[in-house]
C-alpha positions as semicolon CSV with decimal commas, in nm:
position;residue;x (nm);y (nm);z (nm)
1;X;-0,009;-0,002;-0,011
2;X;0,152;0,338;-0,084
3;X;0,224;0,599;0,152
4;X;-0,022;0,888;0,145
5;X;0,121;1,230;0,046
6;X;0,226;1,471;0,338
7;X;0,022;1,774;0,287
8;X;-0,013;2,101;0,487
9;X;-0,386;1,996;0,589
10;X;-0,277;1,642;0,685
11;X;-0,251;1,515;1,046
12;X;0,074;1,287;1,124
13;X;0,252;1,168;1,411
14;X;0,572;0,997;1,505
15;X;0,533;0,634;1,477
16;X;0,475;0,435;1,780
17;X;0,753;0,195;1,695
18;X;1,016;0,496;1,655
19;X;1,218;0,669;1,933
20;X;1,404;0,989;1,887
21;X;1,740;1,067;2,047
22;X;1,849;1,433;2,061
23;X;2,210;1,494;1,890
24;X;2,359;1,841;1,828
25;X;2,290;1,773;1,464
26;X;1,904;1,707;1,528
27;X;1,828;1,366;1,619
28;X;1,882;0,981;1,565
29;X;1,557;0,811;1,504
30;X;1,550;0,417;1,581
31;X;1,247;0,205;1,456
32;X;1,223;-0,088;1,700
33;X;1,025;-0,299;1,473
34;X;1,243;-0,248;1,162
35;X;1,567;-0,188;1,351
36;X;1,616;0,083;1,105
37;X;1,827;0,386;1,232
38;X;1,776;0,726;1,028
39;X;1,916;1,074;1,084
40;X;1,695;1,380;1,145
41;X;1,961;1,630;1,021
42;X;1,818;1,985;1,181
43;X;1,700;2,053;1,525
44;X;1,409;2,241;1,330
45;X;1,280;1,924;1,182
46;X;1,295;1,743;1,521
47;X;1,098;2,014;1,653
48;X;0,838;1,989;1,371
49;X;0,813;1,611;1,421
50;X;0,766;1,631;1,794
51;X;0,491;1,895;1,728
52;X;0,288;1,658;1,494
53;X;0,154;1,441;1,778
54;X;-0,036;1,756;1,933
55;X;-0,099;1,920;1,623
56;X;-0,431;1,922;1,421
57;X;-0,223;1,941;1,099
58;X;0,112;1,970;0,943
59;X;0,058;2,340;0,900
60;X;-0,010;2,380;1,269
61;X;0,302;2,190;1,359
62;X;0,517;2,404;1,109
63;X;0,357;2,734;1,247
64;X;0,430;2,601;1,614
65;X;0,789;2,557;1,525
66;X;0,826;2,878;1,356
67;X;0,938;2,752;1,025
68;X;0,896;3,032;0,765
69;X;0,634;2,993;0,503
70;X;0,888;3,000;0,223
71;X;1,040;2,683;0,389
72;X;0,713;2,491;0,418
73;X;0,777;2,288;0,089
74;X;1,113;2,177;0,202
75;X;0,985;2,045;0,528
76;X;0,674;1,866;0,336
77;X;0,940;1,691;0,122
78;X;1,148;1,597;0,435
79;X;0,817;1,482;0,611
80;X;0,736;1,294;0,299
81;X;1,064;1,099;0,327
82;X;1,000;1,029;0,703
83;X;0,636;0,888;0,620
84;X;0,780;0,679;0,320
85;X;1,046;0,524;0,560
86;X;0,770;0,447;0,820
87;X;0,917;0,707;1,089
88;X;0,595;0,906;1,089
89;X;0,215;0,787;1,034
90;X;-0,097;0,942;0,937
91;X;-0,324;1,005;1,227
92;X;-0,687;0,885;1,220
93;X;-0,914;1,173;1,304
């Protein structure tokens, strides 16, 4: 089943099997199911990912992390890559 696209109005969260470990460059993300290790390369992206759980939408998480509007497309691409890797999952509303 293909991963749905990450859109500004979509609701996403960190997958339940994934743990984030803060690092100076951002964070390490470890998936306990797949044993896959990934890197979140900026502290700002880590902030957005952490905010997804409590946000009604990706747009709200981006705003909460003070990501400028001009950078939203880059963050949506990054979140899309995280979704394809199973690190974040769509929230059921």
